[in-house]
C-alpha positions in Angstrom: -104.2 137.8 -196.2 -103.5 141.4 -195.5 -103.2 141.6 -191.8 -100.6 138.4 -192.8 -98.5 140.6 -195.1 -98.5 143.5 -191.7 -98.1 141.3 -189.2 -94.7 139.7 -191.4 -93.5 143.2 -192.1 -94.2 144.1 -188.4 -91.7 141.0 -187.2 -88.5 141.7 -190.3 -88.5 145.2 -189.2 -89.0 143.8 -185.7 -85.6 142.0 -186.2 -83.5 145.2 -188.4 -84.3 147.1 -185.2 -82.6 144.1 -183.0 -80.0 143.8 -185.6 -78.8 147.5 -185.4 -78.8 147.4 -181.6 -76.2 144.5 -181.5 -74.2 145.9 -183.8 -74.0 149.4 -181.7 -73.3 147.2 -178.7 -70.4 145.1 -180.7 -68.4 147.2 -183.3 -67.2 149.3 -180.0 -65.5 147.0 -178.7 -64.0 145.8 -182.2 -60.6 147.0 -184.4 -62.0 149.5 -187.2 -60.9 147.1 -189.4 -63.5 144.6 -188.3 -65.8 146.7 -187.9 -65.5 148.0 -191.5 -65.8 144.0 -192.7 -68.6 143.0 -191.1 -72.4 143.6 -190.1 -74.4 142.2 -186.9 -75.6 138.9 -188.7 -71.6 138.1 -189.4 -70.3 138.5 -186.4 -73.4 136.9 -184.4 -72.7 134.1 -186.7 -69.1 134.2 -185.3 -69.6 134.1 -182.4 -72.4 131.2 -182.0 -69.4 129.3 -183.9 -66.7 130.0 -181.1 -68.8 129.4 -178.4 -70.4 125.9 -179.8 -67.0 125.2 -179.8 -67.0 125.5 -176.5 -69.4 124.1 -175.5 -69.2 121.1 -177.5 -65.6 120.9 -175.4 -67.4 121.0 -171.8 -70.6 118.1 -173.4 -67.7 115.8 -174.2 -65.9 116.7 -170.8 -69.2 116.4 -168.7 -70.7 113.1 -171.1 -66.5 111.5 -169.8 -67.6 112.6 -166.4 -70.8 110.3 -166.8 -69.8 107.1 -168.6 -66.4 107.2 -166.4 -68.0 107.2 -163.1 -68.4 104.8 -160.9 -69.4 103.3 -157.5 -66.8 102.4 -155.3 -67.6 99.9 -152.8 -68.7 100.7 -149.2 -69.6 104.3 -150.8 -73.0 106.4 -150.7 -75.3 105.1 -153.3 -77.2 108.8 -152.3 -74.1 110.6 -153.2 -73.7 108.3 -156.3 -76.9 109.0 -157.4 -77.1 113.0 -156.6 -73.6 113.5 -159.1 -75.4 111.4 -161.7 -78.1 113.8 -161.4 -75.4 116.4 -161.4 -74.1 115.3 -164.6 -77.4 115.0 -166.5 -78.4 119.0 -165.2 -75.6 120.0 -166.5 -75.9 118.4 -170.0 -79.4 120.4 -169.6 -77.8 123.7 -169.0 -75.5 122.6 -172.2 -78.7 122.3 -174.6 -78.3 118.0 -174.6 -80.7 116.1 -174.2 -80.0 112.2 -174.0 -82.3 110.2 -175.6 -83.3 106.4 -175.0 -83.4 104.5 -177.8 -84.9 100.9 -178.2 
């Protein structure tokens, strides 16, 4: 039991140190008003929201291209399949997984 508590304390201290390092990197790039009003955790949450919106837009654009992708008559099947595979790779890079539901 004691080793578990020690382990949790060590993990907590590790995250506190990471928080301080992130704060030291982010704060010099911000205005004084923002520096006084935010800690590193809040800044990271806002950055996640900002980049999640961009990621959501990229996922939409990629899925739109994927679902509208059609093979034209006389074109190479190999090229078509490679294009489809590329769209699925982009989904993986964006952290989006498509599942098959039966």
